[in-house]
N, CA, C and O atoms as a Tripos MOL2 file, in Angstrom:
@<TRIPOS>MOLECULE
protein
  308   307    77     0     0
PROTEIN
NO_CHARGES

@<TRIPOS>ATOM
      1 N          87.5280   87.6700  128.2830 N.3       1 MET1
      2 CA         86.8480   87.0440  127.1780 C.3       1 MET1
      3 C          87.9110   86.5330  126.2220 C.2       1 MET1
      4 O          88.9140   87.1970  125.9640 O.2       1 MET1
      5 N          87.6690   85.3420  125.7060 N.am      2 THR2
      6 CA         88.6650   84.6620  124.8820 C.3       2 THR2
      7 C          88.0230   84.1080  123.6240 C.2       2 THR2
      8 O          86.9050   83.5940  123.6530 O.2       2 THR2
      9 N          88.7450   84.2200  122.5230 N.am      3 LYS3
     10 CA         88.3370   83.5900  121.2660 C.3       3 LYS3
     11 C          89.5470   82.9270  120.6390 C.2       3 LYS3
     12 O          90.6790   83.3940  120.7620 O.2       3 LYS3
     13 N          89.2710   81.8240  119.9650 N.am      4 ARG4
     14 CA         90.2970   81.1420  119.1830 C.3       4 ARG4
     15 C          89.9450   81.3300  117.7150 C.2       4 ARG4
     16 O          88.8030   81.1260  117.3020 O.2       4 ARG4
     17 N          90.9510   81.7240  116.9310 N.am      5 PHE5
     18 CA         90.7950   81.9230  115.5000 C.3       5 PHE5
     19 C          91.7030   80.9220  114.7820 C.2       5 PHE5
     20 O          92.9200   80.9310  114.9700 O.2       5 PHE5
     21 N          91.1000   80.0610  113.9590 N.am      6 ASP6
     22 CA         91.8590   79.0790  113.1780 C.3       6 ASP6
     23 C          91.9930   79.5790  111.7490 C.2       6 ASP6
     24 O          91.0620   80.1510  111.1830 O.2       6 ASP6
     25 N          93.1590   79.3550  111.1840 N.am      7 TYR7
     26 CA         93.4580   79.8220  109.8290 C.3       7 TYR7
     27 C          93.8850   78.6680  108.9420 C.2       7 TYR7
     28 O          94.3400   77.6310  109.4270 O.2       7 TYR7
     29 N          93.7340   78.8560  107.6390 N.am      8 ALA8
     30 CA         94.0830   77.8250  106.6660 C.3       8 ALA8
     31 C          95.5930   77.6560  106.5120 C.2       8 ALA8
     32 O          96.0680   76.5880  106.1260 O.2       8 ALA8
     33 N          96.3390   78.7110  106.8150 N.am      9 SER9
     34 CA         97.7880   78.6430  106.6210 C.3       9 SER9
     35 C          98.5110   79.5230  107.6380 C.2       9 SER9
     36 O          97.9160   80.3950  108.2700 O.2       9 SER9
     37 N          99.7910   79.2710  107.7730 N.am     10 TYR10
     38 CA        100.6300   80.0960  108.6430 C.3      10 TYR10
     39 C         100.6150   81.5450  108.1750 C.2      10 TYR10
     40 O         100.5330   82.4630  108.9900 O.2      10 TYR10
     41 N         100.6950   81.7490  106.8600 N.am     11 ASP11
     42 CA        100.7220   83.1100  106.3220 C.3      11 ASP11
     43 C          99.4530   83.8920  106.6920 C.2      11 ASP11
     44 O          99.5260   85.0740  107.0300 O.2      11 ASP11
     45 N          98.3010   83.2310  106.6270 N.am     12 ASP12
     46 CA         97.0450   83.8860  107.0170 C.3      12 ASP12
     47 C          97.0590   84.2550  108.4970 C.2      12 ASP12
     48 O          96.6560   85.3520  108.8830 O.2      12 ASP12
     49 N          97.5320   83.3180  109.3170 N.am     13 MET13
     50 CA         97.6050   83.5580  110.7510 C.3      13 MET13
     51 C          98.5740   84.7000  111.0510 C.2      13 MET13
     52 O          98.2980   85.5510  111.8960 O.2      13 MET13
     53 N          99.6920   84.7120  110.3660 N.am     14 ARG14
     54 CA        100.7060   85.7520  110.5590 C.3      14 ARG14
     55 C         100.1760   87.1300  110.1640 C.2      14 ARG14
     56 O         100.4550   88.1210  110.8380 O.2      14 ARG14
     57 N          99.4140   87.1920  109.0750 N.am     15 ASP15
     58 CA         98.8040   88.4560  108.6550 C.3      15 ASP15
     59 C          97.8770   88.9890  109.7500 C.2      15 ASP15
     60 O          97.8720   90.1850  110.0450 O.2      15 ASP15
     61 N          97.0980   88.0930  110.3440 N.am     16 PHE16
     62 CA         96.2170   88.4960  111.4390 C.3      16 PHE16
     63 C          97.0310   89.0530  112.6050 C.2      16 PHE16
     64 O          96.6820   90.0940  113.1610 O.2      16 PHE16
     65 N          98.1080   88.3730  112.9780 N.am     17 LEU17
     66 CA         98.9410   88.8560  114.0830 C.3      17 LEU17
     67 C          99.5500   90.2230  113.7790 C.2      17 LEU17
     68 O          99.6280   91.0810  114.6590 O.2      17 LEU17
     69 N          99.9750   90.4220  112.5500 N.am     18 ASP18
     70 CA        100.5300   91.7260  112.1640 C.3      18 ASP18
     71 C          99.4700   92.8240  112.2650 C.2      18 ASP18
     72 O          99.7450   93.9170  112.7610 O.2      18 ASP18
     73 N          98.2560   92.5240  111.7910 N.am     19 ASP19
     74 CA         97.1710   93.4960  111.8750 C.3      19 ASP19
     75 C          96.7910   93.7620  113.3340 C.2      19 ASP19
     76 O          96.5020   94.8970  113.7130 O.2      19 ASP19
     77 N          96.7970   92.7060  114.1420 N.am     20 LEU20
     78 CA         96.4650   92.8600  115.5520 C.3      20 LEU20
     79 C          97.5130   93.7080  116.2710 C.2      20 LEU20
     80 O          97.1740   94.4750  117.1720 O.2      20 LEU20
     81 N          98.7620   93.5790  115.8870 N.am     21 GLN21
     82 CA         99.8130   94.4080  116.4740 C.3      21 GLN21
     83 C          99.5370   95.8890  116.1950 C.2      21 GLN21
     84 O          99.6430   96.7240  117.0930 O.2      21 GLN21
     85 N          99.1880   96.2030  114.9640 N.am     22 LYS22
     86 CA         98.8980   97.5890  114.6060 C.3      22 LYS22
     87 C          97.7000   98.1220  115.3940 C.2      22 LYS22
     88 O          97.7380   99.2370  115.9140 O.2      22 LYS22
     89 N          96.6400   97.3200  115.4770 N.am     23 LEU23
     90 CA         95.4590   97.7260  116.2280 C.3      23 LEU23
     91 C          95.7980   97.9460  117.6990 C.2      23 LEU23
     92 O          95.3640   98.9300  118.2960 O.2      23 LEU23
     93 N          96.5600   97.0480  118.2750 N.am     24 SER24
     94 CA         96.9300   97.1690  119.6860 C.3      24 SER24
     95 C          97.7080   98.4460  119.9480 C.2      24 SER24
     96 O          97.4840   99.1240  120.9510 O.2      24 SER24
     97 N          98.6120   98.7690  119.0530 N.am     25 GLU25
     98 CA         99.3920   99.9950  119.2190 C.3      25 GLU25
     99 C          98.5140  101.2280  119.0530 C.2      25 GLU25
    100 O          98.6730  102.1990  119.7930 O.2      25 GLU25
    101 N          97.5930  101.2060  118.0980 N.am     26 GLU26
    102 CA         96.6980  102.3460  117.8820 C.3      26 GLU26
    103 C          95.7860  102.5800  119.0820 C.2      26 GLU26
    104 O          95.5720  103.7190  119.4980 O.2      26 GLU26
    105 N          95.2480  101.4850  119.6380 N.am     27 ASP27
    106 CA         94.2760  101.5850  120.7300 C.3      27 ASP27
    107 C          94.9240  101.5090  122.1110 C.2      27 ASP27
    108 O          94.2460  101.6800  123.1250 O.2      27 ASP27
    109 N          96.2240  101.2530  122.1560 N.am     28 ASP28
    110 CA         96.9440  101.0620  123.4180 C.3      28 ASP28
    111 C          96.2370  100.0120  124.2800 C.2      28 ASP28
    112 O          96.0060  100.2000  125.4750 O.2      28 ASP28
    113 N          95.9090   98.9100  123.6250 N.am     29 PHE29
    114 CA         95.1830   97.8050  124.2610 C.3      29 PHE29
    115 C          95.8710   96.5220  123.8220 C.2      29 PHE29
    116 O          95.8940   96.2060  122.6320 O.2      29 PHE29
    117 N          96.4230   95.7900  124.7580 N.am     30 TYR30
    118 CA         97.2570   94.6360  124.4280 C.3      30 TYR30
    119 C          96.6860   93.3550  125.0230 C.2      30 TYR30
    120 O          96.8640   93.0880  126.2120 O.2      30 TYR30
    121 N          95.9990   92.5580  124.1980 N.am     31 PRO31
    122 CA         95.4330   91.3080  124.7020 C.3      31 PRO31
    123 C          96.5270   90.2640  124.9310 C.2      31 PRO31
    124 O          97.6360   90.3800  124.4100 O.2      31 PRO31
    125 N          96.1940   89.2590  125.7120 N.am     32 ASP32
    126 CA         97.0930   88.1170  125.8650 C.3      32 ASP32
    127 C          96.8970   87.2110  124.6530 C.2      32 ASP32
    128 O          95.7740   86.9820  124.2050 O.2      32 ASP32
    129 N          98.0110   86.7010  124.1340 N.am     33 LEU33
    130 CA         97.9580   85.8520  122.9520 C.3      33 LEU33
    131 C          98.6810   84.5370  123.1940 C.2      33 LEU33
    132 O          99.7280   84.4990  123.8410 O.2      33 LEU33
    133 N          98.1170   83.4730  122.6720 N.am     34 THR34
    134 CA         98.8310   82.2080  122.5200 C.3      34 THR34
    135 C          98.5410   81.7560  121.0990 C.2      34 THR34
    136 O          97.4420   81.9550  120.5820 O.2      34 THR34
    137 N          99.5220   81.1560  120.4850 N.am     35 PHE35
    138 CA         99.2950   80.7440  119.1040 C.3      35 PHE35
    139 C         100.1990   79.5800  118.7380 C.2      35 PHE35
    140 O         101.2170   79.3120  119.3770 O.2      35 PHE35
    141 N          99.7800   78.9040  117.6810 N.am     36 SER36
    142 CA        100.5960   77.8390  117.0970 C.3      36 SER36
    143 C         100.7050   78.1350  115.6080 C.2      36 SER36
    144 O         100.5470   79.2810  115.1890 O.2      36 SER36
    145 N         100.9640   77.1490  114.8410 N.am     37 ARG37
    146 CA        101.2070   77.3490  113.4150 C.3      37 ARG37
    147 C         100.0160   77.9730  112.6860 C.2      37 ARG37
    148 O         100.2090   78.8190  111.8130 O.2      37 ARG37
    149 N          98.7850   77.5700  113.0320 N.am     38 VAL38
    150 CA         97.6370   78.0570  112.2780 C.3      38 VAL38
    151 C          96.4640   78.5060  113.1520 C.2      38 VAL38
    152 O          95.3450   78.6240  112.6520 O.2      38 VAL38
    153 N          96.6900   78.7560  114.4290 N.am     39 HIS39
    154 CA         95.6100   79.3130  115.2430 C.3      39 HIS39
    155 C          96.1590   80.3190  116.2490 C.2      39 HIS39
    156 O          97.3340   80.3050  116.6160 O.2      39 HIS39
    157 N          95.2440   81.1950  116.6780 N.am     40 VAL40
    158 CA         95.5760   82.2260  117.6660 C.3      40 VAL40
    159 C          94.4630   82.2620  118.7030 C.2      40 VAL40
    160 O          93.2830   82.2960  118.3520 O.2      40 VAL40
    161 N          94.8340   82.2560  119.9710 N.am     41 ASN41
    162 CA         93.8940   82.5010  121.0580 C.3      41 ASN41
    163 C          94.1090   83.9370  121.5220 C.2      41 ASN41
    164 O          95.2200   84.3230  121.8820 O.2      41 ASN41
    165 N          93.0460   84.7160  121.5090 N.am     42 VAL42
    166 CA         93.1020   86.1140  121.9320 C.3      42 VAL42
    167 C          92.2720   86.2460  123.2060 C.2      42 VAL42
    168 O          91.0740   85.9630  123.2080 O.2      42 VAL42
    169 N          92.9200   86.6780  124.2870 N.am     43 SER43
    170 CA         92.2390   86.8670  125.5740 C.3      43 SER43
    171 C          92.2820   88.3420  125.9380 C.2      43 SER43
    172 O          93.3510   88.9360  126.0770 O.2      43 SER43
    173 N          91.1080   88.9110  126.0870 N.am     44 ILE44
    174 CA         90.9840   90.3150  126.4500 C.3      44 ILE44
    175 C          90.5680   90.3910  127.9100 C.2      44 ILE44
    176 O          89.5580   89.8190  128.3180 O.2      44 ILE44
    177 N          91.3610   91.1000  128.6760 N.am     45 LYS45
    178 CA         91.0570   91.3040  130.0890 C.3      45 LYS45
    179 C          90.5480   92.7230  130.2830 C.2      45 LYS45
    180 O          90.9900   93.6550  129.6110 O.2      45 LYS45
    181 N          89.6310   92.8680  131.1940 N.am     46 SER46
    182 CA         89.0420   94.1730  131.4600 C.3      46 SER46
    183 C          90.0830   95.1470  132.0000 C.2      46 SER46
    184 O          90.9930   94.7630  132.7340 O.2      46 SER46
    185 N          89.9350   96.3810  131.6340 N.am     47 ARG47
    186 CA         90.7800   97.4330  132.1820 C.3      47 ARG47
    187 C          90.2150   97.9680  133.4900 C.2      47 ARG47
    188 O          90.8880   98.7160  134.1990 O.2      47 ARG47
    189 N          88.9820   97.5890  133.8120 N.am     48 GLU48
    190 CA         88.2650   98.1460  134.9580 C.3      48 GLU48
    191 C          87.9230   97.0670  135.9860 C.2      48 GLU48
    192 O          86.8010   96.5620  135.9800 O.2      48 GLU48
    193 N          88.8270   96.7080  136.8420 N.am     49 ASP49
    194 CA         88.5360   95.8250  137.9790 C.3      49 ASP49
    195 C          87.6990   94.5970  137.6130 C.2      49 ASP49
    196 O          86.6920   94.3240  138.2670 O.2      49 ASP49
    197 N          88.0920   93.8740  136.6030 N.am     50 ASP50
    198 CA         87.4100   92.6430  136.1930 C.3      50 ASP50
    199 C          85.9690   92.8440  135.7500 C.2      50 ASP50
    200 O          85.1870   91.8940  135.7230 O.2      50 ASP50
    201 N          85.6190   94.0610  135.4090 N.am     51 LYS51
    202 CA         84.2790   94.3620  134.9200 C.3      51 LYS51
    203 C          84.4220   94.9110  133.5020 C.2      51 LYS51
    204 O          84.9920   95.9850  133.3070 O.2      51 LYS51
    205 N          83.9040   94.1780  132.5120 N.am     52 PHE52
    206 CA         84.0410   94.6090  131.1320 C.3      52 PHE52
    207 C          83.2200   95.8640  130.8710 C.2      52 PHE52
    208 O          82.0910   96.0050  131.3400 O.2      52 PHE52
    209 N          83.8240   96.7750  130.1040 N.am     53 THR53
    210 CA         83.1640   98.0440  129.7640 C.3      53 THR53
    211 C          83.0730   98.1650  128.2450 C.2      53 THR53
    212 O          83.5070   97.2760  127.5110 O.2      53 THR53
    213 N          82.5120   99.2610  127.7940 N.am     54 GLY54
    214 CA         82.3910   99.5110  126.3650 C.3      54 GLY54
    215 C          83.7260   99.5090  125.6480 C.2      54 GLY54
    216 O          83.8150   99.0550  124.5070 O.2      54 GLY54
    217 N          84.7680  100.0110  126.3010 N.am     55 VAL55
    218 CA         86.1020  100.0440  125.6930 C.3      55 VAL55
    219 C          86.5760   98.6230  125.3770 C.2      55 VAL55
    220 O          87.1310   98.3660  124.3080 O.2      55 VAL55
    221 N          86.3510   97.7130  126.3150 N.am     56 ASP56
    222 CA         86.7600   96.3190  126.1200 C.3      56 ASP56
    223 C          85.9770   95.6760  124.9710 C.2      56 ASP56
    224 O          86.5510   95.0000  124.1180 O.2      56 ASP56
    225 N          84.6570   95.8960  124.9630 N.am     57 PHE57
    226 CA         83.8250   95.3130  123.9160 C.3      57 PHE57
    227 C          84.1200   95.9280  122.5530 C.2      57 PHE57
    228 O          84.0860   95.2310  121.5390 O.2      57 PHE57
    229 N          84.4070   97.2150  122.5190 N.am     58 ASP58
    230 CA         84.7680   97.8620  121.2490 C.3      58 ASP58
    231 C          86.0520   97.2650  120.6860 C.2      58 ASP58
    232 O          86.1420   97.0110  119.4850 O.2      58 ASP58
    233 N          87.0410   97.0410  121.5410 N.am     59 PHE59
    234 CA         88.2860   96.4440  121.0720 C.3      59 PHE59
    235 C          88.0160   95.0230  120.5680 C.2      59 PHE59
    236 O          88.5550   94.6290  119.5340 O.2      59 PHE59
    237 N          87.2000   94.2600  121.2730 N.am     60 ALA60
    238 CA         86.8740   92.8900  120.8560 C.3      60 ALA60
    239 C          86.2080   92.8810  119.4760 C.2      60 ALA60
    240 O          86.4860   92.0070  118.6540 O.2      60 ALA60
    241 N          85.3380   93.8430  119.2290 N.am     61 LYS61
    242 CA         84.6890   93.9370  117.9110 C.3      61 LYS61
    243 C          85.7080   94.2220  116.8200 C.2      61 LYS61
    244 O          85.6180   93.6740  115.7210 O.2      61 LYS61
    245 N          86.6690   95.0700  117.1180 N.am     62 LYS62
    246 CA         87.7160   95.3730  116.1400 C.3      62 LYS62
    247 C          88.5580   94.1330  115.8500 C.2      62 LYS62
    248 O          88.9430   93.8980  114.7050 O.2      62 LYS62
    249 N          88.8430   93.3430  116.8790 N.am     63 VAL63
    250 CA         89.5880   92.0950  116.6810 C.3      63 VAL63
    251 C          88.7900   91.1650  115.7790 C.2      63 VAL63
    252 O          89.3480   90.5520  114.8680 O.2      63 VAL63
    253 N          87.4910   91.0550  116.0250 N.am     64 ASP64
    254 CA         86.6460   90.2100  115.1750 C.3      64 ASP64
    255 C          86.7180   90.6400  113.7130 C.2      64 ASP64
    256 O          86.7820   89.7940  112.8220 O.2      64 ASP64
    257 N          86.7090   91.9310  113.4630 N.am     65 LEU65
    258 CA         86.7990   92.4290  112.0870 C.3      65 LEU65
    259 C          88.1370   92.0770  111.4490 C.2      65 LEU65
    260 O          88.1970   91.7460  110.2650 O.2      65 LEU65
    261 N          89.2020   92.1480  112.2280 N.am     66 LEU66
    262 CA         90.5220   91.7770  111.7040 C.3      66 LEU66
    263 C          90.5970   90.2970  111.3520 C.2      66 LEU66
    264 O          91.3280   89.9020  110.4450 O.2      66 LEU66
    265 N          89.8480   89.4990  112.0650 N.am     67 ALA67
    266 CA         89.9250   88.0430  111.9190 C.3      67 ALA67
    267 C          89.0420   87.5190  110.7930 C.2      67 ALA67
    268 O          88.7150   86.3330  110.7720 O.2      67 ALA67
    269 N          88.6610   88.3580  109.8810 N.am     68 LYS68
    270 CA         87.7090   87.9970  108.8350 C.3      68 LYS68
    271 C          88.1140   86.7800  108.0100 C.2      68 LYS68
    272 O          87.2430   86.0920  107.4760 O.2      68 LYS68
    273 N          89.3990   86.4960  107.8900 N.am     69 SER69
    274 CA         89.8300   85.3570  107.0830 C.3      69 SER69
    275 C          89.9500   84.0680  107.8960 C.2      69 SER69
    276 O          90.3720   83.0410  107.3660 O.2      69 SER69
    277 N          89.5830   84.1120  109.1750 N.am     70 ALA70
    278 CA         89.6300   82.9040  109.9910 C.3      70 ALA70
    279 C          88.6330   81.8930  109.4410 C.2      70 ALA70
    280 O          87.5280   82.2500  109.0330 O.2      70 ALA70
    281 N          89.0380   80.6290  109.4370 N.am     71 ILE71
    282 CA         88.1250   79.5990  108.9480 C.3      71 ILE71
    283 C          87.2540   79.0420  110.0670 C.2      71 ILE71
    284 O          86.1960   78.4730  109.8020 O.2      71 ILE71
    285 N          87.6900   79.2010  111.3130 N.am     72 THR72
    286 CA         86.9150   78.7690  112.4630 C.3      72 THR72
    287 C          87.1260   79.7540  113.5920 C.2      72 THR72
    288 O          88.2520   80.1890  113.8360 O.2      72 THR72
    289 N          86.0560   80.1080  114.2830 N.am     73 VAL73
    290 CA         86.1460   80.9600  115.4610 C.3      73 VAL73
    291 C          85.4860   80.2110  116.6010 C.2      73 VAL73
    292 O          84.3310   79.7990  116.4970 O.2      73 VAL73
    293 N          86.2240   80.0350  117.6950 N.am     74 ILE74
    294 CA         85.7000   79.3400  118.8640 C.3      74 ILE74
    295 C          85.7010   80.3280  120.0220 C.2      74 ILE74
    296 O          86.7480   80.8530  120.4030 O.2      74 ILE74
    297 N          84.5220   80.5760  120.5770 N.am     75 GLU75
    298 CA         84.4160   81.5070  121.7000 C.3      75 GLU75
    299 C          84.6010   80.7760  123.0030 C.2      75 GLU75
    300 O          84.1450   79.6440  123.1680 O.2      75 GLU75
    301 N          85.2720   81.4300  123.9260 N.am     76 GLY76
    302 CA         85.4890   80.8490  125.2410 C.3      76 GLY76
    303 C          85.2770   81.8930  126.3120 C.2      76 GLY76
    304 O          84.8990   83.0310  126.0340 O.2      76 GLY76
    305 N          85.5350   81.4690  127.5870 N.am     77 GLY77
    306 CA         85.3710   82.3160  128.7650 C.3      77 GLY77
    307 C          85.7280   83.6730  128.5490 C.2      77 GLY77
    308 O          85.6350   84.4890  129.4650 O.2      77 GLY77
@<TRIPOS>BOND
     1     1     2 1
     2     2     3 1
     3     3     4 2
     4     3     5 am
     5     5     6 1
     6     6     7 1
     7     7     8 2
     8     7     9 am
     9     9    10 1
    10    10    11 1
    11    11    12 2
    12    11    13 am
    13    13    14 1
    14    14    15 1
    15    15    16 2
    16    15    17 am
    17    17    18 1
    18    18    19 1
    19    19    20 2
    20    19    21 am
    21    21    22 1
    22    22    23 1
    23    23    24 2
    24    23    25 am
    25    25    26 1
    26    26    27 1
    27    27    28 2
    28    27    29 am
    29    29    30 1
    30    30    31 1
    31    31    32 2
    32    31    33 am
    33    33    34 1
    34    34    35 1
    35    35    36 2
    36    35    37 am
    37    37    38 1
    38    38    39 1
    39    39    40 2
    40    39    41 am
    41    41    42 1
    42    42    43 1
    43    43    44 2
    44    43    45 am
    45    45    46 1
    46    46    47 1
    47    47    48 2
    48    47    49 am
    49    49    50 1
    50    50    51 1
    51    51    52 2
    52    51    53 am
    53    53    54 1
    54    54    55 1
    55    55    56 2
    56    55    57 am
    57    57    58 1
    58    58    59 1
    59    59    60 2
    60    59    61 am
    61    61    62 1
    62    62    63 1
    63    63    64 2
    64    63    65 am
    65    65    66 1
    66    66    67 1
    67    67    68 2
    68    67    69 am
    69    69    70 1
    70    70    71 1
    71    71    72 2
    72    71    73 am
    73    73    74 1
    74    74    75 1
    75    75    76 2
    76    75    77 am
    77    77    78 1
    78    78    79 1
    79    79    80 2
    80    79    81 am
    81    81    82 1
    82    82    83 1
    83    83    84 2
    84    83    85 am
    85    85    86 1
    86    86    87 1
    87    87    88 2
    88    87    89 am
    89    89    90 1
    90    90    91 1
    91    91    92 2
    92    91    93 am
    93    93    94 1
    94    94    95 1
    95    95    96 2
    96    95    97 am
    97    97    98 1
    98    98    99 1
    99    99   100 2
   100    99   101 am
   101   101   102 1
   102   102   103 1
   103   103   104 2
   104   103   105 am
   105   105   106 1
   106   106   107 1
   107   107   108 2
   108   107   109 am
   109   109   110 1
   110   110   111 1
   111   111   112 2
   112   111   113 am
   113   113   114 1
   114   114   115 1
   115   115   116 2
   116   115   117 am
   117   117   118 1
   118   118   119 1
   119   119   120 2
   120   119   121 am
   121   121   122 1
   122   122   123 1
   123   123   124 2
   124   123   125 am
   125   125   126 1
   126   126   127 1
   127   127   128 2
   128   127   129 am
   129   129   130 1
   130   130   131 1
   131   131   132 2
   132   131   133 am
   133   133   134 1
   134   134   135 1
   135   135   136 2
   136   135   137 am
   137   137   138 1
   138   138   139 1
   139   139   140 2
   140   139   141 am
   141   141   142 1
   142   142   143 1
   143   143   144 2
   144   143   145 am
   145   145   146 1
   146   146   147 1
   147   147   148 2
   148   147   149 am
   149   149   150 1
   150   150   151 1
   151   151   152 2
   152   151   153 am
   153   153   154 1
   154   154   155 1
   155   155   156 2
   156   155   157 am
   157   157   158 1
   158   158   159 1
   159   159   160 2
   160   159   161 am
   161   161   162 1
   162   162   163 1
   163   163   164 2
   164   163   165 am
   165   165   166 1
   166   166   167 1
   167   167   168 2
   168   167   169 am
   169   169   170 1
   170   170   171 1
   171   171   172 2
   172   171   173 am
   173   173   174 1
   174   174   175 1
   175   175   176 2
   176   175   177 am
   177   177   178 1
   178   178   179 1
   179   179   180 2
   180   179   181 am
   181   181   182 1
   182   182   183 1
   183   183   184 2
   184   183   185 am
   185   185   186 1
   186   186   187 1
   187   187   188 2
   188   187   189 am
   189   189   190 1
   190   190   191 1
   191   191   192 2
   192   191   193 am
   193   193   194 1
   194   194   195 1
   195   195   196 2
   196   195   197 am
   197   197   198 1
   198   198   199 1
   199   199   200 2
   200   199   201 am
   201   201   202 1
   202   202   203 1
   203   203   204 2
   204   203   205 am
   205   205   206 1
   206   206   207 1
   207   207   208 2
   208   207   209 am
   209   209   210 1
   210   210   211 1
   211   211   212 2
   212   211   213 am
   213   213   214 1
   214   214   215 1
   215   215   216 2
   216   215   217 am
   217   217   218 1
   218   218   219 1
   219   219   220 2
   220   219   221 am
   221   221   222 1
   222   222   223 1
   223   223   224 2
   224   223   225 am
   225   225   226 1
   226   226   227 1
   227   227   228 2
   228   227   229 am
   229   229   230 1
   230   230   231 1
   231   231   232 2
   232   231   233 am
   233   233   234 1
   234   234   235 1
   235   235   236 2
   236   235   237 am
   237   237   238 1
   238   238   239 1
   239   239   240 2
   240   239   241 am
   241   241   242 1
   242   242   243 1
   243   243   244 2
   244   243   245 am
   245   245   246 1
   246   246   247 1
   247   247   248 2
   248   247   249 am
   249   249   250 1
   250   250   251 1
   251   251   252 2
   252   251   253 am
   253   253   254 1
   254   254   255 1
   255   255   256 2
   256   255   257 am
   257   257   258 1
   258   258   259 1
   259   259   260 2
   260   259   261 am
   261   261   262 1
   262   262   263 1
   263   263   264 2
   264   263   265 am
   265   265   266 1
   266   266   267 1
   267   267   268 2
   268   267   269 am
   269   269   270 1
   270   270   271 1
   271   271   272 2
   272   271   273 am
   273   273   274 1
   274   274   275 1
   275   275   276 2
   276   275   277 am
   277   277   278 1
   278   278   279 1
   279   279   280 2
   280   279   281 am
   281   281   282 1
   282   282   283 1
   283   283   284 2
   284   283   285 am
   285   285   286 1
   286   286   287 1
   287   287   288 2
   288   287   289 am
   289   289   290 1
   290   290   291 1
   291   291   292 2
   292   291   293 am
   293   293   294 1
   294   294   295 1
   295   295   296 2
   296   295   297 am
   297   297   298 1
   298   298   299 1
   299   299   300 2
   300   299   301 am
   301   301   302 1
   302   302   303 1
   303   303   304 2
   304   303   305 am
   305   305   306 1
   306   306   307 1
   307   307   308 2
@<TRIPOS>SUBSTRUCTURE
     1 MET1         2 RESIDUE 1 A MET
     2 THR2         6 RESIDUE 1 A THR
     3 LYS3        10 RESIDUE 1 A LYS
     4 ARG4        14 RESIDUE 1 A ARG
     5 PHE5        18 RESIDUE 1 A PHE
     6 ASP6        22 RESIDUE 1 A ASP
     7 TYR7        26 RESIDUE 1 A TYR
     8 ALA8        30 RESIDUE 1 A ALA
     9 SER9        34 RESIDUE 1 A SER
    10 TYR10       38 RESIDUE 1 A TYR
    11 ASP11       42 RESIDUE 1 A ASP
    12 ASP12       46 RESIDUE 1 A ASP
    13 MET13       50 RESIDUE 1 A MET
    14 ARG14       54 RESIDUE 1 A ARG
    15 ASP15       58 RESIDUE 1 A ASP
    16 PHE16       62 RESIDUE 1 A PHE
    17 LEU17       66 RESIDUE 1 A LEU
    18 ASP18       70 RESIDUE 1 A ASP
    19 ASP19       74 RESIDUE 1 A ASP
    20 LEU20       78 RESIDUE 1 A LEU
    21 GLN21       82 RESIDUE 1 A GLN
    22 LYS22       86 RESIDUE 1 A LYS
    23 LEU23       90 RESIDUE 1 A LEU
    24 SER24       94 RESIDUE 1 A SER
    25 GLU25       98 RESIDUE 1 A GLU
    26 GLU26      102 RESIDUE 1 A GLU
    27 ASP27      106 RESIDUE 1 A ASP
    28 ASP28      110 RESIDUE 1 A ASP
    29 PHE29      114 RESIDUE 1 A PHE
    30 TYR30      118 RESIDUE 1 A TYR
    31 PRO31      122 RESIDUE 1 A PRO
    32 ASP32      126 RESIDUE 1 A ASP
    33 LEU33      130 RESIDUE 1 A LEU
    34 THR34      134 RESIDUE 1 A THR
    35 PHE35      138 RESIDUE 1 A PHE
    36 SER36      142 RESIDUE 1 A SER
    37 ARG37      146 RESIDUE 1 A ARG
    38 VAL38      150 RESIDUE 1 A VAL
    39 HIS39      154 RESIDUE 1 A HIS
    40 VAL40      158 RESIDUE 1 A VAL
    41 ASN41      162 RESIDUE 1 A ASN
    42 VAL42      166 RESIDUE 1 A VAL
    43 SER43      170 RESIDUE 1 A SER
    44 ILE44      174 RESIDUE 1 A ILE
    45 LYS45      178 RESIDUE 1 A LYS
    46 SER46      182 RESIDUE 1 A SER
    47 ARG47      186 RESIDUE 1 A ARG
    48 GLU48      190 RESIDUE 1 A GLU
    49 ASP49      194 RESIDUE 1 A ASP
    50 ASP50      198 RESIDUE 1 A ASP
    51 LYS51      202 RESIDUE 1 A LYS
    52 PHE52      206 RESIDUE 1 A PHE
    53 THR53      210 RESIDUE 1 A THR
    54 GLY54      214 RESIDUE 1 A GLY
    55 VAL55      218 RESIDUE 1 A VAL
    56 ASP56      222 RESIDUE 1 A ASP
    57 PHE57      226 RESIDUE 1 A PHE
    58 ASP58      230 RESIDUE 1 A ASP
    59 PHE59      234 RESIDUE 1 A PHE
    60 ALA60      238 RESIDUE 1 A ALA
    61 LYS61      242 RESIDUE 1 A LYS
    62 LYS62      246 RESIDUE 1 A LYS
    63 VAL63      250 RESIDUE 1 A VAL
    64 ASP64      254 RESIDUE 1 A ASP
    65 LEU65      258 RESIDUE 1 A LEU
    66 LEU66      262 RESIDUE 1 A LEU
    67 ALA67      266 RESIDUE 1 A ALA
    68 LYS68      270 RESIDUE 1 A LYS
    69 SER69      274 RESIDUE 1 A SER
    70 ALA70      278 RESIDUE 1 A ALA
    71 ILE71      282 RESIDUE 1 A ILE
    72 THR72      286 RESIDUE 1 A THR
    73 VAL73      290 RESIDUE 1 A VAL
    74 ILE74      294 RESIDUE 1 A ILE
    75 GLU75      298 RESIDUE 1 A GLU
    76 GLY76      302 RESIDUE 1 A GLY
    77 GLY77      306 RESIDUE 1 A GLY
């Protein structure tokens, strides 16, 4: 599952990445990231044989909460 988060500034985007780093370390869950100056694509892959479980969805919800300052959220595959 993938989402793109757009931010108004580099600083806002950077704050999100810093918060996401802390969350990833706490949960031992490391999504794939691609980003540019003001957006981040977060791709979460299942830990269970390509079948998403509650753990995956719980982490995705936490990412959504961190992204509260995003000005645009685009959901993808």
